[in-house]
ChimeraX commands (.cxc) that place a marker at each C-alpha (Angstrom):
marker #1 position 142.32,103.76,116.10 radius 0.5
marker #1 position 139.60,101.34,115.07 radius 0.5
marker #1 position 138.22,101.88,111.29 radius 0.5
marker #1 position 134.11,101.64,111.39 radius 0.5
marker #1 position 131.63,100.54,108.86 radius 0.5
marker #1 position 128.81,101.49,107.31 radius 0.5
marker #1 position 127.15,98.99,105.60 radius 0.5
marker #1 position 123.79,99.45,102.25 radius 0.5
marker #1 position 121.44,97.67,103.51 radius 0.5
marker #1 position 119.81,95.46,100.48 radius 0.5
marker #1 position 115.88,95.62,100.22 radius 0.5
marker #1 position 115.90,92.56,98.94 radius 0.5
marker #1 position 116.26,89.35,101.13 radius 0.5
marker #1 position 115.75,85.97,101.71 radius 0.5
marker #1 position 114.34,83.57,104.76 radius 0.5
marker #1 position 113.88,80.60,104.77 radius 0.5
marker #1 position 111.75,78.48,106.54 radius 0.5
marker #1 position 112.28,74.85,107.71 radius 0.5
marker #1 position 111.11,72.33,110.60 radius 0.5
marker #1 position 108.77,69.35,111.32 radius 0.5
marker #1 position 106.07,68.07,108.61 radius 0.5
marker #1 position 102.17,69.77,109.92 radius 0.5
marker #1 position 103.33,72.69,112.43 radius 0.5
marker #1 position 102.09,75.59,110.03 radius 0.5
marker #1 position 104.74,76.60,107.95 radius 0.5
marker #1 position 103.11,77.05,104.88 radius 0.5
marker #1 position 100.21,78.98,107.37 radius 0.5
marker #1 position 102.49,80.86,108.27 radius 0.5
marker #1 position 104.26,82.48,104.99 radius 0.5
marker #1 position 100.83,82.96,103.55 radius 0.5
marker #1 position 100.21,85.17,106.57 radius 0.5
marker #1 position 103.61,87.66,106.86 radius 0.5
marker #1 position 102.61,88.18,102.45 radius 0.5
marker #1 position 99.00,89.03,103.63 radius 0.5
marker #1 position 97.26,86.24,102.31 radius 0.5
marker #1 position 94.16,84.38,104.02 radius 0.5
marker #1 position 94.00,81.77,105.82 radius 0.5
marker #1 position 93.85,78.89,105.00 radius 0.5
marker #1 position 92.50,75.27,107.29 radius 0.5
marker #1 position 92.97,72.76,104.56 radius 0.5
marker #1 position 96.34,70.89,105.14 radius 0.5
marker #1 position 97.99,70.28,102.38 radius 0.5
marker #1 position 101.70,69.07,103.02 radius 0.5
marker #1 position 104.95,71.30,100.80 radius 0.5
marker #1 position 107.22,70.24,99.07 radius 0.5
marker #1 position 108.24,73.75,97.98 radius 0.5
marker #1 position 106.62,76.78,98.08 radius 0.5
marker #1 position 107.28,80.76,97.59 radius 0.5
marker #1 position 106.08,83.59,99.36 radius 0.5
marker #1 position 106.27,87.12,98.14 radius 0.5
marker #1 position 106.06,90.01,100.24 radius 0.5
marker #1 position 107.01,93.89,102.04 radius 0.5
marker #1 position 106.71,94.12,105.45 radius 0.5
marker #1 position 108.10,98.18,106.71 radius 0.5
marker #1 position 110.40,97.85,109.28 radius 0.5
marker #1 position 112.15,101.53,110.92 radius 0.5
marker #1 position 109.98,103.40,107.48 radius 0.5
marker #1 position 112.17,101.00,105.74 radius 0.5
marker #1 position 110.32,98.50,103.12 radius 0.5
marker #1 position 111.58,95.20,102.66 radius 0.5
marker #1 position 111.01,92.87,100.31 radius 0.5
marker #1 position 110.89,89.40,101.26 radius 0.5
marker #1 position 110.57,86.55,99.71 radius 0.5
marker #1 position 109.67,83.32,101.80 radius 0.5
marker #1 position 110.99,79.90,101.10 radius 0.5
marker #1 position 108.73,77.31,102.06 radius 0.5
marker #1 position 110.23,73.75,102.30 radius 0.5
marker #1 position 109.01,70.06,102.86 radius 0.5
marker #1 position 109.43,68.60,106.50 radius 0.5
marker #1 position 109.87,64.76,106.00 radius 0.5
marker #1 position 113.53,62.89,105.51 radius 0.5
marker #1 position 113.17,61.88,101.87 radius 0.5
marker #1 position 113.02,65.48,100.79 radius 0.5
marker #1 position 116.22,66.71,102.89 radius 0.5
marker #1 position 119.01,66.96,100.01 radius 0.5
marker #1 position 115.92,69.46,97.75 radius 0.5
marker #1 position 115.06,70.79,100.51 radius 0.5
marker #1 position 118.97,71.86,101.40 radius 0.5
marker #1 position 119.58,73.15,97.99 radius 0.5
marker #1 position 117.41,76.52,99.43 radius 0.5
marker #1 position 119.26,77.73,101.76 radius 0.5
marker #1 position 121.75,78.69,99.48 radius 0.5
marker #1 position 122.64,82.60,99.75 radius 0.5
marker #1 position 119.78,82.64,102.49 radius 0.5
marker #1 position 119.35,86.05,104.33 radius 0.5
marker #1 position 117.57,84.44,108.19 radius 0.5
marker #1 position 115.90,80.88,108.99 radius 0.5
marker #1 position 112.91,80.38,110.88 radius 0.5
marker #1 position 112.49,77.08,112.94 radius 0.5
marker #1 position 109.27,76.06,112.63 radius 0.5
marker #1 position 107.56,74.70,115.62 radius 0.5
marker #1 position 103.94,73.94,116.94 radius 0.5
marker #1 position 103.39,74.41,120.80 radius 0.5
marker #1 position 100.79,71.65,121.23 radius 0.5
marker #1 position 103.22,68.90,119.74 radius 0.5
marker #1 position 106.29,68.91,122.03 radius 0.5
marker #1 position 108.56,66.28,119.26 radius 0.5
marker #1 position 108.65,69.73,116.82 radius 0.5
marker #1 position 110.08,71.17,119.54 radius 0.5
marker #1 position 112.48,68.55,120.44 radius 0.5
marker #1 position 113.53,67.71,116.94 radius 0.5
marker #1 position 113.91,71.97,116.12 radius 0.5
marker #1 position 116.77,71.73,118.79 radius 0.5
marker #1 position 118.38,68.22,117.35 radius 0.5
marker #1 position 117.00,67.70,113.65 radius 0.5
marker #1 position 117.26,71.52,112.32 radius 0.5
marker #1 position 119.43,73.64,114.13 radius 0.5
marker #1 position 122.49,70.74,113.08 radius 0.5
marker #1 position 121.03,71.34,109.91 radius 0.5
marker #1 position 121.71,74.69,109.80 radius 0.5
marker #1 position 125.01,73.94,111.12 radius 0.5
marker #1 position 126.32,72.05,108.60 radius 0.5
marker #1 position 124.91,73.83,105.71 radius 0.5
marker #1 position 124.53,77.02,106.82 radius 0.5
marker #1 position 126.43,77.55,110.18 radius 0.5
marker #1 position 126.96,81.30,109.72 radius 0.5
marker #1 position 123.32,82.21,108.90 radius 0.5
marker #1 position 121.06,83.10,111.79 radius 0.5
marker #1 position 117.78,81.80,112.83 radius 0.5
marker #1 position 114.50,82.40,114.61 radius 0.5
marker #1 position 113.11,79.81,116.30 radius 0.5
marker #1 position 108.97,80.57,116.14 radius 0.5
marker #1 position 106.29,79.28,118.36 radius 0.5
marker #1 position 102.88,78.27,116.04 radius 0.5
marker #1 position 99.44,77.55,116.76 radius 0.5
marker #1 position 99.41,79.59,120.10 radius 0.5
marker #1 position 95.47,80.56,119.26 radius 0.5
marker #1 position 95.31,76.92,120.24 radius 0.5
marker #1 position 96.59,78.42,123.71 radius 0.5
marker #1 position 92.71,80.93,123.46 radius 0.5
marker #1 position 90.80,77.69,122.90 radius 0.5
marker #1 position 88.34,76.46,125.54 radius 0.5
marker #1 position 88.61,73.04,127.07 radius 0.5
marker #1 position 86.73,70.38,127.07 radius 0.5
marker #1 position 86.93,66.61,127.56 radius 0.5
marker #1 position 88.04,66.09,123.96 radius 0.5
marker #1 position 91.23,68.67,123.85 radius 0.5
marker #1 position 92.26,67.74,127.40 radius 0.5
marker #1 position 95.10,65.49,125.62 radius 0.5
marker #1 position 96.06,68.25,123.43 radius 0.5
marker #1 position 96.30,71.16,126.21 radius 0.5
marker #1 position 97.50,69.75,128.40 radius 0.5
marker #1 position 101.33,68.66,126.19 radius 0.5
marker #1 position 100.88,72.48,125.55 radius 0.5
marker #1 position 104.64,74.07,125.45 radius 0.5
marker #1 position 104.83,77.15,127.31 radius 0.5
marker #1 position 106.96,80.51,126.36 radius 0.5
marker #1 position 109.51,80.22,129.37 radius 0.5
marker #1 position 109.87,76.22,128.53 radius 0.5
marker #1 position 110.51,77.66,124.47 radius 0.5
marker #1 position 112.99,80.73,125.18 radius 0.5
marker #1 position 115.13,78.42,127.13 radius 0.5
marker #1 position 115.61,76.63,124.19 radius 0.5
marker #1 position 115.91,79.05,122.11 radius 0.5
marker #1 position 118.64,80.20,124.45 radius 0.5
marker #1 position 120.35,76.94,124.46 radius 0.5
marker #1 position 120.75,76.72,120.50 radius 0.5
marker #1 position 122.22,79.69,119.69 radius 0.5
marker #1 position 118.83,81.24,117.90 radius 0.5
marker #1 position 118.76,85.33,117.65 radius 0.5
marker #1 position 115.63,85.37,119.42 radius 0.5
marker #1 position 111.80,83.32,120.12 radius 0.5
marker #1 position 108.52,84.61,118.94 radius 0.5
marker #1 position 105.04,83.28,119.31 radius 0.5
marker #1 position 102.59,83.51,116.16 radius 0.5
marker #1 position 99.39,82.14,114.97 radius 0.5
marker #1 position 98.69,82.05,111.16 radius 0.5
marker #1 position 94.82,81.54,112.39 radius 0.5
marker #1 position 94.63,85.01,113.94 radius 0.5
marker #1 position 97.77,87.40,112.62 radius 0.5
marker #1 position 99.31,87.70,116.69 radius 0.5
marker #1 position 102.76,87.63,116.71 radius 0.5
marker #1 position 103.04,88.31,112.87 radius 0.5
marker #1 position 104.04,92.08,113.35 radius 0.5
marker #1 position 106.16,90.69,116.42 radius 0.5
marker #1 position 107.93,87.60,113.65 radius 0.5
marker #1 position 108.25,90.76,110.99 radius 0.5
marker #1 position 111.13,93.03,112.78 radius 0.5
marker #1 position 112.97,89.44,113.89 radius 0.5
marker #1 position 113.60,88.48,110.31 radius 0.5
marker #1 position 115.16,91.82,109.33 radius 0.5
marker #1 position 116.68,91.39,112.24 radius 0.5
marker #1 position 118.36,88.49,111.20 radius 0.5
marker #1 position 119.37,89.33,108.05 radius 0.5
marker #1 position 120.93,93.01,109.15 radius 0.5
marker #1 position 123.49,90.70,110.98 radius 0.5
marker #1 position 124.39,88.75,108.43 radius 0.5
marker #1 position 124.72,91.67,106.43 radius 0.5
marker #1 position 127.08,93.45,109.00 radius 0.5
marker #1 position 128.59,90.22,109.08 radius 0.5
marker #1 position 129.94,89.77,105.34 radius 0.5
marker #1 position 130.26,93.76,105.43 radius 0.5
marker #1 position 133.05,93.33,108.52 radius 0.5
marker #1 position 134.48,90.63,106.60 radius 0.5
marker #1 position 135.34,92.90,103.99 radius 0.5
marker #1 position 136.44,96.37,103.06 radius 0.5
marker #1 position 135.03,97.27,100.47 radius 0.5
marker #1 position 132.68,95.38,98.51 radius 0.5
marker #1 position 129.49,96.29,96.91 radius 0.5
marker #1 position 127.18,97.05,99.74 radius 0.5
marker #1 position 129.68,98.14,102.45 radius 0.5
marker #1 position 133.01,100.36,102.51 radius 0.5
marker #1 position 135.03,102.13,105.19 radius 0.5
marker #1 position 134.03,105.52,105.92 radius 0.5
marker link #1:1,2 radius 0.2
marker link #1:2,3 radius 0.2
marker link #1:3,4 radius 0.2
marker link #1:4,5 radius 0.2
marker link #1:5,6 radius 0.2
marker link #1:6,7 radius 0.2
marker link #1:7,8 radius 0.2
marker link #1:8,9 radius 0.2
marker link #1:9,10 radius 0.2
marker link #1:10,11 radius 0.2
marker link #1:11,12 radius 0.2
marker link #1:12,13 radius 0.2
marker link #1:13,14 radius 0.2
marker link #1:14,15 radius 0.2
marker link #1:15,16 radius 0.2
marker link #1:16,17 radius 0.2
marker link #1:17,18 radius 0.2
marker link #1:18,19 radius 0.2
marker link #1:19,20 radius 0.2
marker link #1:20,21 radius 0.2
marker link #1:21,22 radius 0.2
marker link #1:22,23 radius 0.2
marker link #1:23,24 radius 0.2
marker link #1:24,25 radius 0.2
marker link #1:25,26 radius 0.2
marker link #1:26,27 radius 0.2
marker link #1:27,28 radius 0.2
marker link #1:28,29 radius 0.2
marker link #1:29,30 radius 0.2
marker link #1:30,31 radius 0.2
marker link #1:31,32 radius 0.2
marker link #1:32,33 radius 0.2
marker link #1:33,34 radius 0.2
marker link #1:34,35 radius 0.2
marker link #1:35,36 radius 0.2
marker link #1:36,37 radius 0.2
marker link #1:37,38 radius 0.2
marker link #1:38,39 radius 0.2
marker link #1:39,40 radius 0.2
marker link #1:40,41 radius 0.2
marker link #1:41,42 radius 0.2
marker link #1:42,43 radius 0.2
marker link #1:43,44 radius 0.2
marker link #1:44,45 radius 0.2
marker link #1:45,46 radius 0.2
marker link #1:46,47 radius 0.2
marker link #1:47,48 radius 0.2
marker link #1:48,49 radius 0.2
marker link #1:49,50 radius 0.2
marker link #1:50,51 radius 0.2
marker link #1:51,52 radius 0.2
marker link #1:52,53 radius 0.2
marker link #1:53,54 radius 0.2
marker link #1:54,55 radius 0.2
marker link #1:55,56 radius 0.2
marker link #1:56,57 radius 0.2
marker link #1:57,58 radius 0.2
marker link #1:58,59 radius 0.2
marker link #1:59,60 radius 0.2
marker link #1:60,61 radius 0.2
marker link #1:61,62 radius 0.2
marker link #1:62,63 radius 0.2
marker link #1:63,64 radius 0.2
marker link #1:64,65 radius 0.2
marker link #1:65,66 radius 0.2
marker link #1:66,67 radius 0.2
marker link #1:67,68 radius 0.2
marker link #1:68,69 radius 0.2
marker link #1:69,70 radius 0.2
marker link #1:70,71 radius 0.2
marker link #1:71,72 radius 0.2
marker link #1:72,73 radius 0.2
marker link #1:73,74 radius 0.2
marker link #1:74,75 radius 0.2
marker link #1:75,76 radius 0.2
marker link #1:76,77 radius 0.2
marker link #1:77,78 radius 0.2
marker link #1:78,79 radius 0.2
marker link #1:79,80 radius 0.2
marker link #1:80,81 radius 0.2
marker link #1:81,82 radius 0.2
marker link #1:82,83 radius 0.2
marker link #1:83,84 radius 0.2
marker link #1:84,85 radius 0.2
marker link #1:85,86 radius 0.2
marker link #1:86,87 radius 0.2
marker link #1:87,88 radius 0.2
marker link #1:88,89 radius 0.2
marker link #1:89,90 radius 0.2
marker link #1:90,91 radius 0.2
marker link #1:91,92 radius 0.2
marker link #1:92,93 radius 0.2
marker link #1:93,94 radius 0.2
marker link #1:94,95 radius 0.2
marker link #1:95,96 radius 0.2
marker link #1:96,97 radius 0.2
marker link #1:97,98 radius 0.2
marker link #1:98,99 radius 0.2
marker link #1:99,100 radius 0.2
marker link #1:100,101 radius 0.2
marker link #1:101,102 radius 0.2
marker link #1:102,103 radius 0.2
marker link #1:103,104 radius 0.2
marker link #1:104,105 radius 0.2
marker link #1:105,106 radius 0.2
marker link #1:106,107 radius 0.2
marker link #1:107,108 radius 0.2
marker link #1:108,109 radius 0.2
marker link #1:109,110 radius 0.2
marker link #1:110,111 radius 0.2
marker link #1:111,112 radius 0.2
marker link #1:112,113 radius 0.2
marker link #1:113,114 radius 0.2
marker link #1:114,115 radius 0.2
marker link #1:115,116 radius 0.2
marker link #1:116,117 radius 0.2
marker link #1:117,118 radius 0.2
marker link #1:118,119 radius 0.2
marker link #1:119,120 radius 0.2
marker link #1:120,121 radius 0.2
marker link #1:121,122 radius 0.2
marker link #1:122,123 radius 0.2
marker link #1:123,124 radius 0.2
marker link #1:124,125 radius 0.2
marker link #1:125,126 radius 0.2
marker link #1:126,127 radius 0.2
marker link #1:127,128 radius 0.2
marker link #1:128,129 radius 0.2
marker link #1:129,130 radius 0.2
marker link #1:130,131 radius 0.2
marker link #1:131,132 radius 0.2
marker link #1:132,133 radius 0.2
marker link #1:133,134 radius 0.2
marker link #1:134,135 radius 0.2
marker link #1:135,136 radius 0.2
marker link #1:136,137 radius 0.2
marker link #1:137,138 radius 0.2
marker link #1:138,139 radius 0.2
marker link #1:139,140 radius 0.2
marker link #1:140,141 radius 0.2
marker link #1:141,142 radius 0.2
marker link #1:142,143 radius 0.2
marker link #1:143,144 radius 0.2
marker link #1:144,145 radius 0.2
marker link #1:145,146 radius 0.2
marker link #1:146,147 radius 0.2
marker link #1:147,148 radius 0.2
marker link #1:148,149 radius 0.2
marker link #1:149,150 radius 0.2
marker link #1:150,151 radius 0.2
marker link #1:151,152 radius 0.2
marker link #1:152,153 radius 0.2
marker link #1:153,154 radius 0.2
marker link #1:154,155 radius 0.2
marker link #1:155,156 radius 0.2
marker link #1:156,157 radius 0.2
marker link #1:157,158 radius 0.2
marker link #1:158,159 radius 0.2
marker link #1:159,160 radius 0.2
marker link #1:160,161 radius 0.2
marker link #1:161,162 radius 0.2
marker link #1:162,163 radius 0.2
marker link #1:163,164 radius 0.2
marker link #1:164,165 radius 0.2
marker link #1:165,166 radius 0.2
marker link #1:166,167 radius 0.2
marker link #1:167,168 radius 0.2
marker link #1:168,169 radius 0.2
marker link #1:169,170 radius 0.2
marker link #1:170,171 radius 0.2
marker link #1:171,172 radius 0.2
marker link #1:172,173 radius 0.2
marker link #1:173,174 radius 0.2
marker link #1:174,175 radius 0.2
marker link #1:175,176 radius 0.2
marker link #1:176,177 radius 0.2
marker link #1:177,178 radius 0.2
marker link #1:178,179 radius 0.2
marker link #1:179,180 radius 0.2
marker link #1:180,181 radius 0.2
marker link #1:181,182 radius 0.2
marker link #1:182,183 radius 0.2
marker link #1:183,184 radius 0.2
marker link #1:184,185 radius 0.2
marker link #1:185,186 radius 0.2
marker link #1:186,187 radius 0.2
marker link #1:187,188 radius 0.2
marker link #1:188,189 radius 0.2
marker link #1:189,190 radius 0.2
marker link #1:190,191 radius 0.2
marker link #1:191,192 radius 0.2
marker link #1:192,193 radius 0.2
marker link #1:193,194 radius 0.2
marker link #1:194,195 radius 0.2
marker link #1:195,196 radius 0.2
marker link #1:196,197 radius 0.2
marker link #1:197,198 radius 0.2
marker link #1:198,199 radius 0.2
marker link #1:199,200 radius 0.2
marker link #1:200,201 radius 0.2
marker link #1:201,202 radius 0.2
marker link #1:202,203 radius 0.2
marker link #1:203,204 radius 0.2
view
């Protein structure tokens, strides 16, 4: 007879945002933590945001770690990965190179340092799709990545899900919060099945 496990969820979790510089990680973290959207862009070295997210009528205290996307900070960035419950690999839907780097640079980095931690692929700045096309925006809009294209990449890279959102409009933020919790639950469940008794689980 197989043993059943019950895991006691911890109500505080750590989520780290990674991705190329300029894809909107800081704005996304601020939006999830219910802060206002800022139009000015200031490159981030490291930043920390706090939020309370309610899923299934249960509040979770979420620590969001915003990281630098530049190669100059590689060694410092990976230090923030320690004890993470879930990662968000971010790219901008109007920047194909950032999606390519998500697969060729950021996923390999996670597999090297945090191979057992789940991640969500996040398409940011989706509000650009709603803009009315004009001569100035034609080049930019022609390179906008579709949800179908990004979903295919997410499946290929092993993401637990693909979520699109806009920090400017707030669209998709609630869905993203739910996926963050889902990813964290996978981490907790995996840890519990590896141990018969620990501080977070027990055999029934």
